[in-house]
N, C-alpha and C positions, 0 to 999 in steps of 0.2 A: 517515144520519149515525150514527156510533157514539157512544153517550153514556158518560161516565165512570161507573164504579160508584158507587152511592150518590148520584147527582145526579138531580134531577127535571127539570132544565133543561139545554138545550144550552149550550155555551160562549157562543154568540152571544146567547142569551136572558139568560144570567147577566150579560153585559156590559151589555145594555140595561137590565136591572133595576137594576144597580149605578149606571148613569148617571142613571136616573130618581130614585134615592134620594139621590144625592150632594148634600151640603150641606143636606139637610132634617133637622131635629131628630127624634129618635125620640120616640114617645109615652111618657108616664110608665109605661103598662102594659108596653110593650116593654122599657123600661129595667129595671123590676122583674123581668120574666121573665128577662132576661139575668143580672141579679145573682143570682137564685135558682138559675139553671143553673150559674153559676160556683161558687156555694157548694156545690151538690150535687156538682159535679166535685171540688172541693177536699176535701169530706168523704170521698170515696172514695179519696183519695190517702194513701198511707202512705210516709213518708220515714224515713231513719235520721238521727239527731242527728249533727251534725258533730263533737260533742265526745265523747259517751258511746256513740254508735252504737246507742242504744235506738230502736226504732221508735216513731213518733208520727204523729198526724194534724195537719198544719199548719193554722193559722187564717188565714194569708195566703200568697199565692204565694211571696214571697221568704224565708219563714221557714226557717231552717236548724238551729235548736236546739230541743230539746224543752221547755226551760224557761229561765227567767231565770238560774238557777244555772249551767246549762251555758254560757250566753252569757257570764256574768261570768267563769267559770273559763277559757274560751277567750281572752277579752280580756286577762286577767292574764298569759297566756303571751306576748303580743306585747311587743316592746321598746317602752319609753316614749321617744318621739322628740320632740325639739324642733326647731324650725326657726330658722335665723338668716338674716336677709335674706328675700327673697321665697320662694325654693324650695330654697335650699341646706341640705342636711342637716348637722347638727353632732353634738353629743354624744348618746349614747344612755345610758339608765339601764336596767339589767337588771331583770327582775322581782324578783330577790333584793334588789337595792339599793332598789327601790321599797318592798318589804315591810319592809326595815330602816328606811326613812324613816317608814313608817306606825307601826311600833313605837316609834321615837324620839319621835314626836309624839303617841303615845297614841291614834292613830286620829282626831285632831282637827285642824281647820284652824289653821294657824300664825297667823292674824290674829284670827278671832273665837272660836275654841275650839269651834265646833260641828262635828258630823260623826258619822257612823255607821261609821267604818272606811274601808277602802281603796276600796270601791265608790263613795263619795261625794267622794273627794278627787282634785283635778287636780294634776299636776306643774307648778308655776310655774317659769318660766325667764326669764332676761334675754334680751330680744329682740335686743339688739346683739351679745352674745357667744355666746348659745345655751347658757350654763351653767345647770344646774338650781339652783333656790333651795330652796324648801320645798313642802310640800303644802298646797293651799288648797281650800276649798269652792267650789262653782260661783259663788256670789254674789261672794265676795271676789276670786276669780280674774277674773271678768268686770269687776268694778269697777276693778281695777288696769289691765286692758286698755283700758277706756274712758277712763281717765285717762292713758293712754299711758305708764304706769310712771314718771310725773313726780312726784317728791316735793313740789315746789313747788305743783303743781296740786292734789295730795291735801291738803296743808296748807291751801291756800286754801279748798278745799271744806269741810274740818273747821271752819275759822274762820267760814265762812258759816253752817254749821249751828249752831255755838255762839252766834252772834249772835241766832238765833231760838228758842233753847231756854231 
């Protein structure tokens, strides 16, 4: 029988070995060995950054950018999209419009006033119409979403908190 190059076992033997190990957990030593091997392979990998095209060594397999700065720069080039309804696309806000909104708000959340500029602010929008409203920090944007953008619910929550403060 002709053996494939680089293989110590015939295809039949490999099949039997595979069946013998199927469903059995690997030992911790084996897992550590595989992790070390994967890290060593990754350490020998050199990629070009998807933004600045500088060569870098990735720290994880899906990494495409050499730094957080390049990732942020690339993300800012994407159109800011809101969705109306379940999957229907609606209005887009261009990166220039987004930057104008950041400048108008002084790089701060429209509700709480916190924020470190554009990288920390989400574009809030009306879920019924899809129209952009203002920029919010993650916490305020999440809070509005959890309260289903309902002013009555938000007022009731504020009244509840006032009762115990």
